[in-house]
Biopython code that builds the backbone (N, CA, C, O; Angstrom):
import numpy as np
from Bio.PDB.StructureBuilder import StructureBuilder

atoms = [
    (1, "MET", "N", (0.785, -1.206, 0.010)),
    (1, "MET", "CA", (-0.067, -0.052, -0.029)),
    (1, "MET", "C", (0.946, 1.188, 0.074)),
    (1, "MET", "O", (2.008, 1.137, 0.693)),
    (2, "VAL", "N", (0.483, 2.273, -0.599)),
    (2, "VAL", "CA", (1.144, 3.582, -0.682)),
    (2, "VAL", "C", (0.591, 4.536, 0.407)),
    (2, "VAL", "O", (-0.525, 5.028, 0.238)),
    (3, "PRO", "N", (1.250, 4.796, 1.416)),
    (3, "PRO", "CA", (0.797, 5.936, 2.377)),
    (3, "PRO", "C", (0.457, 7.103, 2.058)),
    (3, "PRO", "O", (1.071, 7.544, 1.087)),
    (4, "ARG", "N", (-0.326, 7.801, 2.533)),
    (4, "ARG", "CA", (-0.742, 9.310, 2.129)),
    (4, "ARG", "C", (0.415, 10.138, 2.860)),
    (4, "ARG", "O", (0.593, 9.973, 4.067)),
    (5, "VAL", "N", (1.132, 10.953, 2.187)),
    (5, "VAL", "CA", (2.134, 11.853, 2.725)),
    (5, "VAL", "C", (2.029, 13.178, 2.361)),
    (5, "VAL", "O", (1.781, 13.512, 1.203)),
    (6, "ASP", "N", (2.225, 14.079, 3.403)),
    (6, "ASP", "CA", (2.106, 15.575, 3.151)),
    (6, "ASP", "C", (3.632, 16.189, 3.347)),
    (6, "ASP", "O", (4.412, 15.840, 4.234)),
    (7, "VAL", "N", (3.900, 17.242, 2.261)),
    (7, "VAL", "CA", (5.186, 17.439, 2.375)),
    (7, "VAL", "C", (5.316, 19.054, 2.655)),
    (7, "VAL", "O", (4.785, 19.813, 1.843)),
    (8, "PHE", "N", (5.990, 19.573, 3.751)),
    (8, "PHE", "CA", (6.181, 21.111, 3.980)),
    (8, "PHE", "C", (7.425, 21.506, 3.599)),
    (8, "PHE", "O", (8.334, 20.688, 3.745)),
    (9, "GLU", "N", (7.723, 22.798, 3.050)),
    (9, "GLU", "CA", (9.006, 23.344, 2.907)),
    (9, "GLU", "C", (9.050, 24.581, 3.720)),
    (9, "GLU", "O", (8.055, 25.300, 3.803)),
    (10, "ASP", "N", (10.133, 24.854, 4.309)),
    (10, "ASP", "CA", (10.414, 26.194, 4.805)),
    (10, "ASP", "C", (11.847, 26.337, 4.395)),
    (10, "ASP", "O", (12.409, 25.453, 3.749)),
    (11, "GLU", "N", (12.468, 27.488, 4.779)),
    (11, "GLU", "CA", (13.840, 28.048, 4.403)),
    (11, "GLU", "C", (14.880, 26.950, 4.954)),
    (11, "GLU", "O", (15.911, 26.814, 4.296)),
    (12, "SER", "N", (14.731, 26.275, 5.928)),
    (12, "SER", "CA", (15.776, 25.416, 6.521)),
    (12, "SER", "C", (15.644, 24.081, 6.079)),
    (12, "SER", "O", (16.600, 23.357, 6.355)),
    (13, "GLY", "N", (14.597, 23.511, 5.393)),
    (13, "GLY", "CA", (14.443, 22.267, 5.164)),
    (13, "GLY", "C", (13.111, 21.855, 4.769)),
    (13, "GLY", "O", (12.296, 22.713, 4.430)),
    (14, "ILE", "N", (12.768, 20.447, 4.783)),
    (14, "ILE", "CA", (11.387, 19.982, 4.514)),
    (14, "ILE", "C", (11.114, 19.158, 5.543)),
    (14, "ILE", "O", (11.979, 18.490, 6.111)),
    (15, "THR", "N", (9.665, 19.159, 5.895)),
    (15, "THR", "CA", (8.825, 18.213, 6.789)),
    (15, "THR", "C", (8.149, 17.169, 5.919)),
    (15, "THR", "O", (7.507, 17.509, 4.925)),
    (16, "LEU", "N", (8.279, 15.964, 6.265)),
    (16, "LEU", "CA", (7.393, 14.924, 5.440)),
    (16, "LEU", "C", (6.736, 14.273, 6.590)),
    (16, "LEU", "O", (7.433, 13.835, 7.505)),
    (17, "LEU", "N", (5.229, 14.158, 6.621)),
    (17, "LEU", "CA", (4.425, 13.578, 7.507)),
    (17, "LEU", "C", (3.427, 12.475, 6.594)),
    (17, "LEU", "O", (2.636, 12.810, 5.712)),
    (18, "ALA", "N", (3.686, 11.168, 7.039)),
    (18, "ALA", "CA", (3.234, 10.174, 6.532)),
    (18, "ALA", "C", (2.296, 9.140, 7.261)),
    (18, "ALA", "O", (2.704, 8.605, 8.292)),
    (19, "ASP", "N", (1.216, 8.882, 6.822)),
    (19, "ASP", "CA", (0.175, 8.461, 7.722)),
    (19, "ASP", "C", (0.532, 6.551, 7.504)),
    (19, "ASP", "O", (0.372, 5.983, 6.423)),
    (20, "LEU", "N", (0.926, 5.982, 8.531)),
    (20, "LEU", "CA", (1.087, 4.692, 8.779)),
    (20, "LEU", "C", (0.445, 4.036, 9.926)),
    (20, "LEU", "O", (1.122, 3.532, 10.823)),
    (21, "PRO", "N", (-0.820, 4.025, 9.928)),
    (21, "PRO", "CA", (-1.652, 3.536, 10.872)),
    (21, "PRO", "C", (-1.332, 1.881, 11.300)),
    (21, "PRO", "O", (-1.247, 1.005, 10.440)),
    (22, "GLY", "N", (-1.196, 1.656, 12.555)),
    (22, "GLY", "CA", (-0.946, 0.321, 12.871)),
    (22, "GLY", "C", (0.438, -0.377, 12.610)),
    (22, "GLY", "O", (0.627, -1.592, 12.682)),
    (23, "VAL", "N", (1.491, 0.693, 12.257)),
    (23, "VAL", "CA", (2.846, 0.276, 12.076)),
    (23, "VAL", "C", (3.541, 0.541, 13.433)),
    (23, "VAL", "O", (3.617, 1.675, 13.905)),
    (24, "PRO", "N", (3.992, -0.446, 13.975)),
    (24, "PRO", "CA", (4.880, -0.142, 15.256)),
    (24, "PRO", "C", (6.329, 0.141, 14.762)),
    (24, "PRO", "O", (6.696, -0.138, 13.620)),
    (25, "ARG", "N", (6.960, 0.596, 15.508)),
    (25, "ARG", "CA", (8.171, 1.467, 15.386)),
    (25, "ARG", "C", (9.320, 0.063, 14.978)),
    (25, "ARG", "O", (10.210, 0.236, 14.146)),
    (26, "GLU", "N", (9.136, -1.250, 15.674)),
    (26, "GLU", "CA", (9.825, -2.252, 15.226)),
    (26, "GLU", "C", (9.574, -2.667, 13.667)),
    (26, "GLU", "O", (10.446, -3.262, 13.035)),
    (27, "GLN", "N", (8.571, -2.381, 13.209)),
    (27, "GLN", "CA", (8.164, -2.940, 11.897)),
    (27, "GLN", "C", (8.378, -1.856, 10.837)),
    (27, "GLN", "O", (7.997, -2.092, 9.691)),
    (28, "LEU", "N", (8.954, -0.696, 11.127)),
    (28, "LEU", "CA", (9.053, 0.504, 10.423)),
    (28, "LEU", "C", (10.747, 0.583, 9.905)),
    (28, "LEU", "O", (11.674, 0.611, 10.714)),
    (29, "GLU", "N", (10.906, 0.607, 8.611)),
    (29, "GLU", "CA", (12.253, 0.642, 8.293)),
    (29, "GLU", "C", (12.336, 2.077, 6.916)),
    (29, "GLU", "O", (11.645, 2.294, 5.921)),
    (30, "LEU", "N", (13.426, 2.727, 7.473)),
    (30, "LEU", "CA", (13.575, 3.899, 6.759)),
    (30, "LEU", "C", (15.121, 3.855, 6.039)),
    (30, "LEU", "O", (16.035, 3.616, 6.828)),
    (31, "LYS", "N", (15.447, 4.036, 4.798)),
    (31, "LYS", "CA", (16.465, 3.765, 4.305)),
    (31, "LYS", "C", (16.911, 5.001, 3.143)),
    (31, "LYS", "O", (16.059, 5.326, 2.316)),
    (32, "VAL", "N", (18.121, 5.592, 3.123)),
    (32, "VAL", "CA", (18.584, 6.290, 2.221)),
    (32, "VAL", "C", (19.622, 5.729, 1.363)),
    (32, "VAL", "O", (20.771, 5.568, 1.774)),
    (33, "GLU", "N", (19.156, 5.352, -0.116)),
    (33, "GLU", "CA", (20.117, 4.760, -0.901)),
    (33, "GLU", "C", (20.507, 5.754, -2.039)),
    (33, "GLU", "O", (19.699, 6.091, -2.905)),
    (34, "GLY", "N", (21.752, 6.188, -1.987)),
    (34, "GLY", "CA", (21.958, 7.452, -3.090)),
    (34, "GLY", "C", (21.273, 8.441, -2.881)),
    (34, "GLY", "O", (21.523, 9.076, -1.856)),
    (35, "ASP", "N", (20.232, 8.886, -3.737)),
    (35, "ASP", "CA", (19.308, 10.052, -3.635)),
    (35, "ASP", "C", (18.033, 9.797, -3.343)),
    (35, "ASP", "O", (17.172, 10.675, -3.385)),
    (36, "THR", "N", (17.786, 8.509, -3.005)),
    (36, "THR", "CA", (16.237, 7.823, -2.687)),
    (36, "THR", "C", (16.119, 7.545, -1.201)),
    (36, "THR", "O", (16.925, 6.902, -0.528)),
    (37, "LEU", "N", (15.035, 8.103, -0.798)),
    (37, "LEU", "CA", (14.506, 7.790, 0.543)),
    (37, "LEU", "C", (13.393, 6.692, 0.545)),
    (37, "LEU", "O", (12.348, 6.852, -0.086)),
    (38, "LEU", "N", (13.600, 5.809, 1.121)),
    (38, "LEU", "CA", (12.494, 4.525, 1.175)),
    (38, "LEU", "C", (11.785, 4.693, 2.408)),
    (38, "LEU", "O", (12.455, 5.073, 3.369)),
    (39, "ILE", "N", (10.480, 4.470, 2.581)),
    (39, "ILE", "CA", (9.767, 4.231, 3.787)),
    (39, "ILE", "C", (9.058, 2.971, 3.661)),
    (39, "ILE", "O", (8.248, 2.842, 2.743)),
    (40, "GLU", "N", (9.271, 2.032, 4.476)),
    (40, "GLU", "CA", (8.689, 0.855, 4.576)),
    (40, "GLU", "C", (8.132, 0.425, 5.815)),
    (40, "GLU", "O", (8.859, 0.548, 6.801)),
    (41, "GLY", "N", (6.824, -0.124, 5.992)),
    (41, "GLY", "CA", (6.401, -0.597, 7.226)),
    (41, "GLY", "C", (5.304, -1.780, 7.158)),
    (41, "GLY", "O", (4.678, -1.970, 6.115)),
    (42, "ALA", "N", (5.146, -2.376, 8.030)),
    (42, "ALA", "CA", (4.286, -3.643, 7.993)),
    (42, "ALA", "C", (3.344, -3.303, 9.220)),
    (42, "ALA", "O", (3.818, -2.853, 10.264)),
    (43, "VAL", "N", (1.994, -3.536, 9.054)),
    (43, "VAL", "CA", (1.038, -3.590, 10.164)),
    (43, "VAL", "C", (1.467, -4.728, 11.098)),
    (43, "VAL", "O", (1.953, -5.743, 10.599)),
    (44, "ALA", "N", (1.312, -4.613, 12.454)),
    (44, "ALA", "CA", (1.473, -5.518, 13.372)),
    (44, "ALA", "C", (0.056, -6.374, 13.475)),
    (44, "ALA", "O", (-1.024, -5.785, 13.527)),
    (45, "ALA", "N", (0.148, -7.649, 13.496)),
    (45, "ALA", "CA", (-0.754, -8.465, 13.714)),
    (45, "ALA", "C", (-1.181, -8.455, 15.087)),
    (45, "ALA", "O", (-0.334, -8.405, 15.979)),
    (46, "PHE", "N", (-2.733, -8.508, 15.411)),
    (46, "PHE", "CA", (-3.193, -8.585, 16.779)),
    (46, "PHE", "C", (-3.525, -9.867, 17.138)),
    (46, "PHE", "O", (-4.452, -10.370, 16.502)),
    (47, "ALA", "N", (-2.933, -10.610, 18.108)),
    (47, "ALA", "CA", (-3.324, -11.856, 18.431)),
    (47, "ALA", "C", (-3.163, -11.867, 20.133)),
    (47, "ALA", "O", (-2.225, -11.418, 20.792)),
    (48, "PRO", "N", (-4.226, -12.441, 20.540)),
    (48, "PRO", "CA", (-4.014, -12.624, 22.042)),
    (48, "PRO", "C", (-2.820, -13.291, 22.705)),
    (48, "PRO", "O", (-2.263, -14.289, 22.248)),
    (49, "GLU", "N", (-2.485, -12.678, 23.785)),
    (49, "GLU", "CA", (-1.194, -13.305, 24.238)),
    (49, "GLU", "C", (-1.181, -14.818, 24.485)),
    (49, "GLU", "O", (-2.070, -15.415, 25.094)),
    (50, "GLY", "N", (-0.102, -15.374, 23.961)),
    (50, "GLY", "CA", (-0.030, -16.939, 24.016)),
    (50, "GLY", "C", (-0.698, -17.682, 22.988)),
    (50, "GLY", "O", (-0.726, -18.912, 22.952)),
    (51, "LEU", "N", (-1.288, -16.845, 22.072)),
    (51, "LEU", "CA", (-1.996, -17.559, 20.910)),
    (51, "LEU", "C", (-1.459, -17.196, 19.583)),
    (51, "LEU", "O", (-0.856, -16.142, 19.379)),
    (52, "GLU", "N", (-1.712, -18.164, 18.615)),
    (52, "GLU", "CA", (-0.926, -17.923, 17.335)),
    (52, "GLU", "C", (-1.848, -18.270, 16.273)),
    (52, "GLU", "O", (-2.481, -19.317, 16.413)),
    (53, "ALA", "N", (-2.044, -17.521, 15.163)),
    (53, "ALA", "CA", (-3.013, -17.769, 14.314)),
    (53, "ALA", "C", (-2.594, -18.932, 13.276)),
    (53, "ALA", "O", (-1.579, -18.905, 12.580)),
    (54, "LEU", "N", (-3.583, -19.980, 13.300)),
    (54, "LEU", "CA", (-3.338, -21.093, 12.288)),
    (54, "LEU", "C", (-3.860, -20.799, 11.000)),
    (54, "LEU", "O", (-3.292, -21.294, 10.027)),
    (55, "TYR", "N", (-4.975, -19.979, 10.823)),
    (55, "TYR", "CA", (-5.584, -19.521, 9.742)),
    (55, "TYR", "C", (-6.140, -18.202, 9.773)),
    (55, "TYR", "O", (-7.007, -17.982, 10.619)),
    (56, "ALA", "N", (-5.795, -17.302, 9.006)),
    (56, "ALA", "CA", (-6.301, -15.851, 8.697)),
    (56, "ALA", "C", (-6.869, -15.517, 7.481)),
    (56, "ALA", "O", (-6.284, -15.886, 6.463)),
    (57, "GLU", "N", (-7.971, -14.843, 7.386)),
    (57, "GLU", "CA", (-8.394, -14.527, 6.207)),
    (57, "GLU", "C", (-8.161, -12.920, 5.790)),
    (57, "GLU", "O", (-8.380, -12.376, 4.708)),
    (58, "VAL", "N", (-7.699, -12.425, 6.888)),
    (58, "VAL", "CA", (-7.320, -10.743, 6.799)),
    (58, "VAL", "C", (-5.829, -10.912, 6.331)),
    (58, "VAL", "O", (-5.063, -11.655, 6.945)),
    (59, "ARG", "N", (-5.501, -10.305, 5.389)),
    (59, "ARG", "CA", (-4.077, -9.871, 4.932)),
    (59, "ARG", "C", (-3.527, -8.502, 5.588)),
    (59, "ARG", "O", (-4.171, -7.464, 5.426)),
    (60, "LEU", "N", (-2.506, -8.513, 6.219)),
    (60, "LEU", "CA", (-1.956, -7.302, 6.924)),
    (60, "LEU", "C", (-1.210, -6.460, 5.704)),
    (60, "LEU", "O", (-0.475, -6.855, 4.799)),
    (61, "PRO", "N", (-1.656, -5.258, 6.016)),
    (61, "PRO", "CA", (-1.212, -4.345, 4.724)),
    (61, "PRO", "C", (0.317, -4.144, 5.178)),
    (61, "PRO", "O", (0.739, -4.151, 6.335)),
    (62, "ARG", "N", (1.016, -3.970, 4.037)),
    (62, "ARG", "CA", (2.670, -3.354, 4.108)),
    (62, "ARG", "C", (2.738, -2.007, 3.329)),
    (62, "ARG", "O", (2.388, -2.007, 2.149)),
    (63, "TYR", "N", (3.133, -0.953, 3.870)),
    (63, "TYR", "CA", (3.245, 0.222, 3.366)),
    (63, "TYR", "C", (4.741, 0.617, 2.775)),
    (63, "TYR", "O", (5.780, 0.626, 3.434)),
    (64, "ARG", "N", (4.611, 0.908, 1.511)),
    (64, "ARG", "CA", (6.073, 1.505, 0.978)),
    (64, "ARG", "C", (5.903, 2.796, 0.100)),
    (64, "ARG", "O", (4.909, 3.125, -0.548)),
    (65, "ARG", "N", (6.907, 3.345, 0.208)),
    (65, "ARG", "CA", (6.788, 4.445, -0.644)),
    (65, "ARG", "C", (8.452, 5.214, -0.804)),
    (65, "ARG", "O", (9.247, 5.378, 0.121)),
    (66, "ALA", "N", (8.592, 5.485, -1.833)),
    (66, "ALA", "CA", (9.986, 6.202, -2.171)),
    (66, "ALA", "C", (10.007, 7.656, -2.673)),
    (66, "ALA", "O", (9.182, 8.100, -3.470)),
    (67, "PHE", "N", (10.894, 8.271, -2.205)),
    (67, "PHE", "CA", (11.103, 9.879, -2.683)),
    (67, "PHE", "C", (12.399, 9.892, -3.147)),
    (67, "PHE", "O", (13.274, 9.156, -2.691)),
    (68, "THR", "N", (12.603, 10.872, -4.228)),
    (68, "THR", "CA", (13.950, 11.246, -4.679)),
    (68, "THR", "C", (14.318, 12.638, -4.070)),
    (68, "THR", "O", (13.612, 13.630, -4.253)),
    (69, "LEU", "N", (15.427, 12.648, -3.361)),
    (69, "LEU", "CA", (15.897, 13.782, -2.501)),
    (69, "LEU", "C", (16.619, 14.692, -3.330)),
    (69, "LEU", "O", (17.342, 14.268, -4.231)),
    (70, "SER", "N", (16.490, 15.844, -3.109)),
    (70, "SER", "CA", (17.209, 16.996, -3.773)),
    (70, "SER", "C", (18.724, 16.856, -3.351)),
    (70, "SER", "O", (19.035, 16.294, -2.300)),
    (71, "ARG", "N", (19.612, 17.370, -4.181)),
    (71, "ARG", "CA", (20.951, 17.398, -3.559)),
    (71, "ARG", "C", (21.111, 18.370, -2.556)),
    (71, "ARG", "O", (22.074, 18.344, -1.789)),
    (72, "GLU", "N", (19.996, 19.453, -2.498)),
    (72, "GLU", "CA", (20.320, 20.548, -1.612)),
    (72, "GLU", "C", (19.847, 20.205, -0.091)),
    (72, "GLU", "O", (19.956, 20.970, 0.868)),
    (73, "LEU", "N", (19.280, 18.844, -0.074)),
    (73, "LEU", "CA", (18.896, 18.297, 1.292)),
    (73, "LEU", "C", (20.103, 17.480, 1.903)),
    (73, "LEU", "O", (20.860, 16.799, 1.211)),
    (74, "ASP", "N", (20.201, 17.618, 3.251)),
    (74, "ASP", "CA", (21.127, 16.866, 3.974)),
    (74, "ASP", "C", (20.697, 15.562, 4.490)),
    (74, "ASP", "O", (20.186, 15.463, 5.606)),
    (75, "ALA", "N", (20.929, 14.338, 3.547)),
    (75, "ALA", "CA", (20.306, 13.058, 4.054)),
    (75, "ALA", "C", (20.807, 12.601, 5.086)),
    (75, "ALA", "O", (20.123, 11.857, 5.789)),
    (76, "GLY", "N", (22.096, 12.918, 5.439)),
    (76, "GLY", "CA", (22.814, 12.408, 6.792)),
    (76, "GLY", "C", (22.144, 12.925, 8.086)),
    (76, "GLY", "O", (22.223, 12.296, 9.141)),
    (77, "ALA", "N", (21.481, 14.097, 7.963)),
    (77, "ALA", "CA", (20.942, 14.648, 9.238)),
    (77, "ALA", "C", (19.328, 14.562, 9.376)),
    (77, "ALA", "O", (18.694, 15.385, 10.036)),
    (78, "ILE", "N", (18.783, 13.574, 8.743)),
    (78, "ILE", "CA", (17.351, 13.220, 8.971)),
    (78, "ILE", "C", (16.923, 13.074, 10.402)),
    (78, "ILE", "O", (17.720, 12.491, 11.136)),
    (79, "GLN", "N", (15.759, 13.518, 10.938)),
    (79, "GLN", "CA", (15.480, 13.211, 12.246)),
    (79, "GLN", "C", (14.040, 12.496, 12.001)),
    (79, "GLN", "O", (13.279, 13.134, 11.273)),
    (80, "ALA", "N", (13.595, 11.339, 12.477)),
    (80, "ALA", "CA", (12.551, 10.772, 12.336)),
    (80, "ALA", "C", (11.575, 10.615, 13.525)),
    (80, "ALA", "O", (12.198, 10.467, 14.576)),
    (81, "GLN", "N", (10.487, 10.605, 13.648)),
    (81, "GLN", "CA", (9.567, 10.291, 15.006)),
    (81, "GLN", "C", (8.249, 9.704, 14.347)),
    (81, "GLN", "O", (7.618, 10.045, 13.346)),
    (82, "LEU", "N", (8.059, 8.658, 15.316)),
    (82, "LEU", "CA", (6.663, 8.030, 15.055)),
    (82, "LEU", "C", (5.910, 8.133, 16.158)),
    (82, "LEU", "O", (6.231, 7.743, 17.281)),
    (83, "ARG", "N", (4.596, 8.819, 15.749)),
    (83, "ARG", "CA", (3.554, 9.036, 16.995)),
    (83, "ARG", "C", (2.223, 8.785, 16.570)),
    (83, "ARG", "O", (1.749, 9.393, 15.610)),
    (84, "ASP", "N", (1.595, 7.948, 17.202)),
    (84, "ASP", "CA", (-0.280, 8.036, 16.864)),
    (84, "ASP", "C", (-0.322, 7.553, 15.523)),
    (84, "ASP", "O", (-1.287, 7.988, 14.894)),
    (85, "GLY", "N", (0.682, 6.532, 14.688)),
    (85, "GLY", "CA", (0.375, 6.304, 13.299)),
    (85, "GLY", "C", (0.831, 7.312, 12.266)),
    (85, "GLY", "O", (0.586, 7.160, 11.069)),
    (86, "VAL", "N", (1.587, 8.483, 12.820)),
    (86, "VAL", "CA", (2.035, 9.284, 11.788)),
    (86, "VAL", "C", (3.428, 9.437, 11.720)),
    (86, "VAL", "O", (3.946, 9.723, 12.799)),
    (87, "LEU", "N", (4.189, 9.327, 10.747)),
    (87, "LEU", "CA", (5.804, 9.049, 10.778)),
    (87, "LEU", "C", (6.045, 10.811, 10.553)),
    (87, "LEU", "O", (5.380, 11.396, 9.698)),
    (88, "ASN", "N", (6.816, 11.378, 11.207)),
    (88, "ASN", "CA", (7.321, 12.889, 10.937)),
    (88, "ASN", "C", (8.933, 12.792, 10.680)),
    (88, "ASN", "O", (9.780, 12.395, 11.480)),
    (89, "LEU", "N", (9.113, 13.234, 9.421)),
    (89, "LEU", "CA", (10.566, 13.297, 9.176)),
    (89, "LEU", "C", (10.879, 14.743, 8.793)),
    (89, "LEU", "O", (10.271, 15.531, 8.068)),
    (90, "ARG", "N", (12.069, 14.865, 9.533)),
    (90, "ARG", "CA", (12.478, 16.447, 9.244)),
    (90, "ARG", "C", (14.020, 16.177, 8.323)),
    (90, "ARG", "O", (14.949, 15.429, 8.630)),
    (91, "ILE", "N", (13.897, 16.981, 7.242)),
    (91, "ILE", "CA", (15.097, 16.581, 6.484)),
    (91, "ILE", "C", (15.613, 18.239, 6.293)),
    (91, "ILE", "O", (14.922, 19.077, 5.715)),
    (92, "PRO", "N", (16.784, 18.486, 6.819)),
    (92, "PRO", "CA", (17.329, 20.028, 6.679)),
    (92, "PRO", "C", (18.046, 20.026, 5.524)),
    (92, "PRO", "O", (18.526, 19.046, 4.955)),
    (93, "LYS", "N", (18.110, 21.479, 5.117)),
    (93, "LYS", "CA", (18.819, 21.618, 3.655)),
    (93, "LYS", "C", (20.394, 21.819, 4.101)),
    (93, "LYS", "O", (20.758, 22.225, 5.205)),
    (94, "GLN", "N", (21.066, 21.525, 3.232)),
    (94, "GLN", "CA", (22.520, 21.695, 3.298)),
    (94, "GLN", "C", (22.774, 23.073, 3.582)),
    (94, "GLN", "O", (21.995, 23.937, 3.180)),
    (95, "ALA", "N", (23.998, 23.404, 4.368)),
    (95, "ALA", "CA", (24.187, 24.629, 4.768)),
    (95, "ALA", "C", (24.267, 25.781, 3.521)),
    (95, "ALA", "O", (23.771, 26.907, 3.461)),
    (96, "HIS", "N", (24.945, 25.166, 2.731)),
    (96, "HIS", "CA", (25.037, 26.124, 1.291)),
    (96, "HIS", "C", (23.618, 26.617, 0.648)),
    (96, "HIS", "O", (23.448, 27.674, 0.041)),
    (97, "ALA", "N", (22.634, 25.607, 0.920)),
    (97, "ALA", "CA", (21.460, 25.808, 0.134)),
    (97, "ALA", "C", (20.479, 26.720, 0.943)),
    (97, "ALA", "O", (19.534, 27.304, 0.412)),
    (98, "GLN", "N", (20.792, 26.793, 2.305)),
    (98, "GLN", "CA", (19.973, 27.711, 3.157)),
    (98, "GLN", "C", (20.226, 29.268, 2.738)),
    (98, "GLN", "O", (21.302, 29.672, 2.296)),
    (99, "PRO", "N", (19.151, 30.025, 2.930)),
    (99, "PRO", "CA", (19.261, 31.388, 2.760)),
    (99, "PRO", "C", (20.178, 32.129, 3.579)),
    (99, "PRO", "O", (20.414, 31.593, 4.662)),
    (100, "ARG", "N", (20.677, 33.066, 3.383)),
    (100, "ARG", "CA", (21.676, 33.694, 4.451)),
    (100, "ARG", "C", (21.497, 35.326, 4.075)),
    (100, "ARG", "O", (21.294, 35.728, 2.929)),
    (101, "ARG", "N", (21.599, 36.088, 5.126)),
    (101, "ARG", "CA", (21.485, 37.456, 4.966)),
    (101, "ARG", "C", (22.731, 38.092, 4.738)),
    (101, "ARG", "O", (23.639, 37.766, 5.502)),
    (102, "ILE", "N", (22.954, 38.850, 3.937)),
    (102, "ILE", "CA", (24.130, 39.648, 3.365)),
    (102, "ILE", "C", (24.144, 40.911, 4.053)),
    (102, "ILE", "O", (23.270, 41.718, 3.737)),
    (103, "GLU", "N", (25.042, 41.251, 5.004)),
    (103, "GLU", "CA", (25.094, 42.806, 5.570)),
    (103, "GLU", "C", (25.709, 43.685, 4.483)),
    (103, "GLU", "O", (26.701, 43.304, 3.862)),
    (104, "VAL", "N", (25.139, 44.829, 4.259)),
    (104, "VAL", "CA", (25.656, 45.907, 3.452)),
    (104, "VAL", "C", (26.543, 46.758, 4.327)),
    (104, "VAL", "O", (26.110, 47.063, 5.438)),
    (105, "GLN", "N", (27.736, 47.174, 3.952)),
    (105, "GLN", "CA", (28.480, 48.097, 4.675)),
    (105, "GLN", "C", (28.625, 49.569, 3.972)),
    (105, "GLN", "O", (28.962, 49.764, 2.805)),
    (106, "LEU", "N", (28.348, 50.396, 4.788)),
    (106, "LEU", "CA", (28.565, 51.933, 4.359)),
    (106, "LEU", "C", (30.006, 52.058, 3.976)),
    (106, "LEU", "O", (30.907, 51.557, 4.650)),
    (107, "GLY", "N", (30.235, 52.860, 2.680)),
    (107, "GLY", "CA", (31.499, 52.992, 2.414)),
    (107, "GLY", "C", (32.030, 54.262, 2.267)),
    (107, "GLY", "O", (33.226, 54.405, 2.015)),
]
sb = StructureBuilder()
sb.init_structure("model")
sb.init_model(0)
sb.init_chain("A")
sb.init_seg("    ")
for serial, (resi, resn, name, xyz) in enumerate(atoms, 1):
    if name == "N":
        sb.init_residue(resn, " ", resi, " ")
    sb.init_atom(name, np.array(xyz, "f"), 0.0, 1.0, " ", f" {name:<3s}", serial, name[0])
structure = sb.get_structure()
């Protein structure tokens, strides 16, 4: 399944919010390969403690989504947080890509 994602940009980077209901942190995998960000997660099966399903008609969804990252983003500084089924990724811009103010001197 493809999770729904919102992407917001500000002058210092981007924030990505992905809906991953039912995915526990242990079943979530984030990878950066080259310029590709990959999000994968499996919904955890609910079974009463001490019991295991011998037969199940319900297929558990697996989420997968890939994004191409701009070269101006710093993939090595990604911060990730999973809360209430929403993955929040903060990807800052490289220092050279962030706007900077230039002071004008009187001469």
